[in-house]
N, CA, C and O atoms as a printed pandas DataFrame, in Angstrom:
     atom_number atom_name residue_name chain_id  residue_number  x_coord  y_coord  z_coord
0              1         N          MET        A               1  -11.025   14.298   -1.560
1              2        CA          MET        A               1   -9.975   13.299   -1.662
2              3         C          MET        A               1  -10.076   12.321   -0.496
3              4         O          MET        A               1  -10.488   12.679    0.607
4              5         N          VAL        A               2   -9.695   11.094   -0.766
5              6        CA          VAL        A               2   -9.677   10.043    0.248
6              7         C          VAL        A               2   -8.221    9.738    0.556
7              8         O          VAL        A               2   -7.410    9.522   -0.344
8              9         N          HIS        A               3   -7.908    9.725    1.835
9             10        CA          HIS        A               3   -6.551    9.472    2.312
10            11         C          HIS        A               3   -6.570    8.127    3.044
11            12         O          HIS        A               3   -7.447    7.887    3.874
12            13         N          ALA        A               4   -5.614    7.255    2.742
13            14        CA          ALA        A               4   -5.587    5.933    3.382
14            15         C          ALA        A               4   -4.158    5.478    3.609
15            16         O          ALA        A               4   -3.223    5.939    2.955
16            17         N          PHE        A               5   -4.018    4.562    4.553
17            18        CA          PHE        A               5   -2.743    3.929    4.845
18            19         C          PHE        A               5   -2.905    2.437    4.596
19            20         O          PHE        A               5   -3.869    1.824    5.055
20            21         N          VAL        A               6   -1.965    1.860    3.873
21            22        CA          VAL        A               6   -2.039    0.448    3.518
22            23         C          VAL        A               6   -0.833   -0.269    4.106
23            24         O          VAL        A               6    0.314    0.103    3.857
24            25         N          MET        A               7   -1.116   -1.307    4.894
25            26        CA          MET        A               7   -0.079   -2.151    5.451
26            27         C          MET        A               7    0.066   -3.360    4.525
27            28         O          MET        A               7   -0.927   -3.965    4.123
28            29         N          VAL        A               8    1.294   -3.700    4.195
29            30        CA          VAL        A               8    1.552   -4.770    3.239
30            31         C          VAL        A               8    2.474   -5.812    3.866
31            32         O          VAL        A               8    3.553   -5.483    4.361
32            33         N          LYS        A               9    2.043   -7.060    3.841
33            34        CA          LYS        A               9    2.893   -8.177    4.278
34            35         C          LYS        A               9    3.509   -8.772    3.018
35            36         O          LYS        A               9    2.818   -9.052    2.039
36            37         N          THR        A              10    4.822   -8.958    3.066
37            38        CA          THR        A              10    5.534   -9.499    1.904
38            39         C          THR        A              10    6.150  -10.861    2.239
39            40         O          THR        A              10    6.259  -11.251    3.401
40            41         N          GLY        A              11    6.539  -11.553    1.196
41            42        CA          GLY        A              11    7.269  -12.803    1.381
42            43         C          GLY        A              11    8.678  -12.502    1.864
43            44         O          GLY        A              11    9.134  -11.360    1.792
44            45         N          SER        A              12    9.359  -13.508    2.350
45            46        CA          SER        A              12   10.721  -13.362    2.849
46            47         C          SER        A              12   11.639  -12.813    1.756
47            48         O          SER        A              12   11.716  -13.368    0.660
48            49         N          GLY        A              13   12.330  -11.720    2.068
49            50        CA          GLY        A              13   13.266  -11.118    1.135
50            51         C          GLY        A              13   12.624  -10.308    0.017
51            52         O          GLY        A              13   13.313   -9.901   -0.918
52            53         N          GLU        A              14   11.324  -10.066    0.094
53            54        CA          GLU        A              14   10.599   -9.373   -0.982
54            55         C          GLU        A              14   10.315   -7.898   -0.690
55            56         O          GLU        A              14    9.836   -7.184   -1.571
56            57         N          SER        A              15   10.599   -7.431    0.519
57            58        CA          SER        A              15   10.195   -6.077    0.923
58            59         C          SER        A              15   10.776   -4.974    0.042
59            60         O          SER        A              15   10.055   -4.050   -0.333
60            61         N          GLU        A              16   12.051   -5.051   -0.294
61            62        CA          GLU        A              16   12.679   -3.985   -1.076
62            63         C          GLU        A              16   12.063   -3.861   -2.464
63            64         O          GLU        A              16   11.803   -2.750   -2.926
64            65         N          GLY        A              17   11.830   -4.974   -3.127
65            66        CA          GLY        A              17   11.205   -4.941   -4.444
66            67         C          GLY        A              17    9.779   -4.442   -4.385
67            68         O          GLY        A              17    9.341   -3.696   -5.260
68            69         N          VAL        A              18    9.050   -4.850   -3.354
69            70        CA          VAL        A              18    7.658   -4.425   -3.204
70            71         C          VAL        A              18    7.587   -2.936   -2.915
71            72         O          VAL        A              18    6.768   -2.242   -3.517
72            73         N          VAL        A              19    8.408   -2.427   -2.024
73            74        CA          VAL        A              19    8.330   -0.998   -1.685
74            75         C          VAL        A              19    8.670   -0.140   -2.898
75            76         O          VAL        A              19    8.062    0.913   -3.087
76            77         N          GLU        A              20    9.610   -0.556   -3.712
77            78        CA          GLU        A              20    9.944    0.205   -4.920
78            79         C          GLU        A              20    8.779    0.202   -5.905
79            80         O          GLU        A              20    8.464    1.232   -6.500
80            81         N          ALA        A              21    8.143   -0.947   -6.077
81            82        CA          ALA        A              21    6.999   -1.038   -6.983
82            83         C          ALA        A              21    5.825   -0.205   -6.476
83            84         O          ALA        A              21    5.155    0.466   -7.261
84            85         N          VAL        A              22    5.575   -0.244   -5.177
85            86        CA          VAL        A              22    4.480    0.531   -4.582
86            87         C          VAL        A              22    4.740    2.027   -4.751
87            88         O          VAL        A              22    3.818    2.784   -5.056
88            89         N          ARG        A              23    5.980    2.456   -4.558
89            90        CA          ARG        A              23    6.319    3.878   -4.719
90            91         C          ARG        A              23    6.039    4.370   -6.140
91            92         O          ARG        A              23    5.819    5.563   -6.347
92            93         N          GLY        A              24    6.046    3.478   -7.103
93            94        CA          GLY        A              24    5.800    3.854   -8.483
94            95         C          GLY        A              24    4.337    4.008   -8.857
95            96         O          GLY        A              24    4.036    4.445   -9.968
96            97         N          LEU        A              25    3.421    3.664   -7.966
97            98        CA          LEU        A              25    1.992    3.782   -8.256
98            99         C          LEU        A              25    1.542    5.238   -8.134
99           100         O          LEU        A              25    1.974    5.952   -7.229
100          101         N          SER        A              26    0.686    5.668   -9.032
101          102        CA          SER        A              26    0.305    7.084   -9.105
102          103         C          SER        A              26   -0.426    7.607   -7.871
103          104         O          SER        A              26   -0.323    8.796   -7.565
104          105         N          THR        A              27   -1.146    6.772   -7.166
105          106        CA          THR        A              27   -1.902    7.234   -5.992
106          107         C          THR        A              27   -1.092    7.180   -4.699
107          108         O          THR        A              27   -1.569    7.627   -3.656
108          109         N          VAL        A              28    0.111    6.644   -4.751
109          110        CA          VAL        A              28    0.934    6.491   -3.553
110          111         C          VAL        A              28    1.759    7.752   -3.310
111          112         O          VAL        A              28    2.533    8.180   -4.166
112          113         N          LEU        A              29    1.580    8.341   -2.123
113          114        CA          LEU        A              29    2.338    9.526   -1.731
114          115         C          LEU        A              29    3.689    9.149   -1.149
115          116         O          LEU        A              29    4.684    9.838   -1.377
116          117         N          GLU        A              30    3.725    8.057   -0.397
117          118        CA          GLU        A              30    4.933    7.635    0.313
118          119         C          GLU        A              30    4.816    6.157    0.625
119          120         O          GLU        A              30    3.714    5.657    0.850
120          121         N          ALA        A              31    5.931    5.455    0.643
121          122        CA          ALA        A              31    5.945    4.049    1.052
122          123         C          ALA        A              31    7.274    3.762    1.729
123          124         O          ALA        A              31    8.324    4.231    1.289
124          125         N          SER        A              32    7.216    2.986    2.805
125          126        CA          SER        A              32    8.420    2.682    3.587
126          127         C          SER        A              32    8.403    1.241    4.060
127          128         O          SER        A              32    7.342    0.659    4.284
128          129         N          ILE        A              33    9.580    0.677    4.209
129          130        CA          ILE        A              33    9.732   -0.616    4.871
130          131         C          ILE        A              33    9.686   -0.361    6.366
131          132         O          ILE        A              33   10.339    0.556    6.864
132          133         N          VAL        A              34    8.912   -1.174    7.089
133          134        CA          VAL        A              34    8.751   -1.009    8.530
134          135         C          VAL        A              34    8.959   -2.349    9.239
135          136         O          VAL        A              34    8.918   -3.410    8.616
136          137         N          ALA        A              35    9.178   -2.280   10.537
137          138        CA          ALA        A              35    9.294   -3.481   11.361
138          139         C          ALA        A              35    7.958   -3.707   12.061
139          140         O          ALA        A              35    7.283   -2.747   12.433
140          141         N          GLY        A              36    7.578   -4.948   12.240
141          142        CA          GLY        A              36    6.329   -5.259   12.927
142          143         C          GLY        A              36    5.580   -6.358   12.218
143          144         O          GLY        A              36    6.181   -7.179   11.525
144          145         N          ASP        A              37    4.266   -6.381   12.386
145          146        CA          ASP        A              37    3.433   -7.412   11.782
146          147         C          ASP        A              37    3.390   -7.306   10.263
147          148         O          ASP        A              37    3.193   -8.307    9.575
148          149         N          PHE        A              38    3.572   -6.102    9.739
149          150        CA          PHE        A              38    3.603   -5.887    8.298
150          151         C          PHE        A              38    4.985   -5.398    7.906
151          152         O          PHE        A              38    5.759   -4.969    8.762
152          153         N          ASP        A              39    5.302   -5.458    6.621
153          154        CA          ASP        A              39    6.651   -5.152    6.147
154          155         C          ASP        A              39    6.763   -3.809    5.437
155          156         O          ASP        A              39    7.833   -3.200    5.424
156          157         N          VAL        A              40    5.674   -3.349    4.851
157          158        CA          VAL        A              40    5.655   -2.085    4.115
158          159         C          VAL        A              40    4.406   -1.320    4.516
159          160         O          VAL        A              40    3.338   -1.910    4.678
160          161         N          VAL        A              41    4.536   -0.001    4.678
161          162        CA          VAL        A              41    3.372    0.852    4.876
162          163         C          VAL        A              41    3.375    1.892    3.764
163          164         O          VAL        A              41    4.408    2.488    3.457
164          165         N          ALA        A              42    2.199    2.103    3.162
165          166        CA          ALA        A              42    2.069    3.064    2.072
166          167         C          ALA        A              42    0.967    4.056    2.390
167          168         O          ALA        A              42   -0.075    3.691    2.936
168          169         N          GLU        A              43    1.203    5.302    2.049
169          170        CA          GLU        A              43    0.211    6.351    2.209
170          171         C          GLU        A              43   -0.375    6.635    0.828
171          172         O          GLU        A              43    0.356    6.902   -0.125
172          173         N          ILE        A              44   -1.697    6.573    0.733
173          174        CA          ILE        A              44   -2.383    6.699   -0.548
174          175         C          ILE        A              44   -3.351    7.882   -0.500
175          176         O          ILE        A              44   -3.999    8.131    0.516
176          177         N          GLU        A              45   -3.436    8.598   -1.612
177          178        CA          GLU        A              45   -4.440    9.639   -1.756
178          179         C          GLU        A              45   -5.128    9.434   -3.102
179          180         O          GLU        A              45   -4.469    9.336   -4.137
180          181         N          ALA        A              46   -6.449    9.372   -3.078
181          182        CA          ALA        A              46   -7.221    9.119   -4.300
182          183         C          ALA        A              46   -8.513    9.926   -4.262
183          184         O          ALA        A              46   -8.927   10.413   -3.209
184          185         N          GLY        A              47   -9.134   10.057   -5.408
185          186        CA          GLY        A              47  -10.340   10.860   -5.519
186          187         C          GLY        A              47  -11.542   10.274   -4.808
187          188         O          GLY        A              47  -12.335   11.011   -4.223
188          189         N          GLU        A              48  -11.687    8.964   -4.849
189          190        CA          GLU        A              48  -12.842    8.282   -4.271
190          191         C          GLU        A              48  -12.392    7.020   -3.539
191          192         O          GLU        A              48  -11.291    6.520   -3.768
192          193         N          VAL        A              49  -13.248    6.513   -2.661
193          194        CA          VAL        A              49  -12.946    5.269   -1.950
194          195         C          VAL        A              49  -12.725    4.140   -2.955
195          196         O          VAL        A              49  -11.863    3.286   -2.750
196          197         N          TYR        A              50  -13.499    4.134   -4.037
197          198        CA          TYR        A              50  -13.325    3.114   -5.075
198          199         C          TYR        A              50  -11.899    3.126   -5.625
199          200         O          TYR        A              50  -11.335    2.068   -5.904
200          201         N          ASP        A              51  -11.312    4.315   -5.782
201          202        CA          ASP        A              51   -9.943    4.417   -6.297
202          203         C          ASP        A              51   -8.936    3.818   -5.311
203          204         O          ASP        A              51   -7.951    3.204   -5.720
204          205         N          VAL        A              52   -9.188    3.998   -4.021
205          206        CA          VAL        A              52   -8.333    3.367   -3.002
206          207         C          VAL        A              52   -8.454    1.854   -3.111
207          208         O          VAL        A              52   -7.451    1.141   -3.100
208          209         N          LEU        A              53   -9.690    1.370   -3.217
209          210        CA          LEU        A              53   -9.931   -0.073   -3.362
210          211         C          LEU        A              53   -9.204   -0.623   -4.579
211          212         O          LEU        A              53   -8.581   -1.681   -4.497
212          213         N          GLN        A              54   -9.272    0.073   -5.703
213          214        CA          GLN        A              54   -8.599   -0.369   -6.916
214          215         C          GLN        A              54   -7.088   -0.407   -6.725
215          216         O          GLN        A              54   -6.429   -1.352   -7.160
216          217         N          THR        A              55   -6.543    0.604   -6.083
217          218        CA          THR        A              55   -5.101    0.637   -5.836
218          219         C          THR        A              55   -4.675   -0.534   -4.974
219          220         O          THR        A              55   -3.691   -1.212   -5.270
220          221         N          VAL        A              56   -5.428   -0.771   -3.898
221          222        CA          VAL        A              56   -5.033   -1.828   -2.959
222          223         C          VAL        A              56   -5.264   -3.211   -3.541
223          224         O          VAL        A              56   -4.346   -4.031   -3.559
224          225         N          SER        A              57   -6.462   -3.486   -4.013
225          226        CA          SER        A              57   -6.770   -4.846   -4.467
226          227         C          SER        A              57   -6.175   -5.147   -5.836
227          228         O          SER        A              57   -5.719   -6.265   -6.079
228          229         N          GLY        A              58   -6.174   -4.171   -6.724
229          230        CA          GLY        A              58   -5.678   -4.422   -8.068
230          231         C          GLY        A              58   -4.190   -4.211   -8.221
231          232         O          GLY        A              58   -3.479   -5.082   -8.722
232          233         N          ASP        A              59   -3.718   -3.047   -7.787
233          234        CA          ASP        A              59   -2.318   -2.690   -8.020
234          235         C          ASP        A              59   -1.368   -3.281   -6.977
235          236         O          ASP        A              59   -0.442   -4.012   -7.327
236          237         N          VAL        A              60   -1.590   -2.970   -5.717
237          238        CA          VAL        A              60   -0.693   -3.458   -4.665
238          239         C          VAL        A              60   -0.843   -4.963   -4.484
239          240         O          VAL        A              60    0.151   -5.689   -4.454
240          241         N          GLY        A              61   -2.069   -5.431   -4.364
241          242        CA          GLY        A              61   -2.308   -6.861   -4.149
242          243         C          GLY        A              61   -1.821   -7.732   -5.284
243          244         O          GLY        A              61   -1.541   -8.914   -5.084
244          245         N          GLY        A              62   -1.716   -7.167   -6.472
245          246        CA          GLY        A              62   -1.263   -7.924   -7.633
246          247         C          GLY        A              62    0.244   -7.979   -7.807
247          248         O          GLY        A              62    0.740   -8.659   -8.706
248          249         N          LEU        A              63    0.979   -7.272   -6.957
249          250        CA          LEU        A              63    2.438   -7.270   -7.077
250          251         C          LEU        A              63    3.031   -8.595   -6.623
251          252         O          LEU        A              63    2.558   -9.206   -5.665
252          253         N          GLU        A              64    4.058   -9.024   -7.312
253          254        CA          GLU        A              64    4.769  -10.237   -6.905
254          255         C          GLU        A              64    5.409   -9.997   -5.547
255          256         O          GLU        A              64    6.054   -8.971   -5.333
256          257         N          GLY        A              65    5.234  -10.935   -4.638
257          258        CA          GLY        A              65    5.812  -10.837   -3.302
258          259         C          GLY        A              65    4.841  -10.355   -2.247
259          260         O          GLY        A              65    5.147  -10.441   -1.058
260          261         N          VAL        A              66    3.669   -9.845   -2.641
261          262        CA          VAL        A              66    2.679   -9.369   -1.671
262          263         C          VAL        A              66    1.829  -10.546   -1.204
263          264         O          VAL        A              66    1.212  -11.240   -2.011
264          265         N          LEU        A              67    1.807  -10.760    0.106
265          266        CA          LEU        A              67    1.036  -11.859    0.686
266          267         C          LEU        A              67   -0.303  -11.410    1.253
267          268         O          LEU        A              67   -1.285  -12.151    1.198
268          269         N          ASP        A              68   -0.343  -10.189    1.802
269          270        CA          ASP        A              68   -1.562   -9.713    2.463
270          271         C          ASP        A              68   -1.510   -8.199    2.565
271          272         O          ASP        A              68   -0.428   -7.612    2.570
272          273         N          THR        A              69   -2.673   -7.563    2.645
273          274        CA          THR        A              69   -2.755   -6.124    2.876
274          275         C          THR        A              69   -3.836   -5.833    3.897
275          276         O          THR        A              69   -4.758   -6.622    4.101
276          277         N          LYS        A              70   -3.700   -4.694    4.526
277          278        CA          LYS        A              70   -4.724   -4.186    5.443
278          279         C          LYS        A              70   -4.784   -2.677    5.205
279          280         O          LYS        A              70   -3.758   -1.997    5.213
280          281         N          THR        A              71   -5.992   -2.164    4.995
281          282        CA          THR        A              71   -6.162   -0.755    4.646
282          283         C          THR        A              71   -6.897   -0.003    5.743
283          284         O          THR        A              71   -7.896   -0.476    6.283
284          285         N          TYR        A              72   -6.386    1.166    6.057
285          286        CA          TYR        A              72   -6.991    2.067    7.040
286          287         C          TYR        A              72   -7.295    3.382    6.345
287          288         O          TYR        A              72   -6.378    4.062    5.885
288          289         N          VAL        A              73   -8.576    3.755    6.259
289          290        CA          VAL        A              73   -8.981    5.004    5.642
290          291         C          VAL        A              73   -8.997    6.085    6.706
291          292         O          VAL        A              73   -9.593    5.912    7.770
292          293         N          SER        A              74   -8.341    7.204    6.417
293          294        CA          SER        A              74   -8.270    8.326    7.347
294          295         C          SER        A              74   -9.627    8.992    7.457
295          296         O          SER        A              74  -10.311    9.183    6.451
296          297         N          MET        A              75  -10.024    9.348    8.673
297          298        CA          MET        A              75  -11.313    9.977    8.911
298          299         C          MET        A              75  -11.188   11.488    9.066
299          300         O          MET        A              75  -12.197   12.176    9.218
300          301         N          GLY        A              76   -9.977   12.009    9.032
301          302        CA          GLY        A              76   -9.764   13.442    9.196
302          303         C          GLY        A              76   -8.869   13.986    8.114
303          304         O          GLY        A              76   -8.550   13.286    7.152
304          305         N          ASP        A              77   -8.464   15.224    8.261
305          306        CA          ASP        A              77   -7.601   15.876    7.265
306          307         C          ASP        A              77   -6.225   15.314    7.252
307          308         O          ASP        A              77   -5.385   15.759    6.469
């Protein structure tokens, strides 16, 4: 399994809708609104790196209100 953390920048006032939509994705274990350079952080678990890429670029990146993402793949357990 591949474990990753995705930082999501949203448009003004879009964080709540985005976090709810992200929580509904099958590969997402957890998602929270955070303070800082990004607005939402999501924890993802998928079978392959390609599945993480699909989740981030296709599913998360395609949500209304998402402006940018940054993905960090975990190197340990």
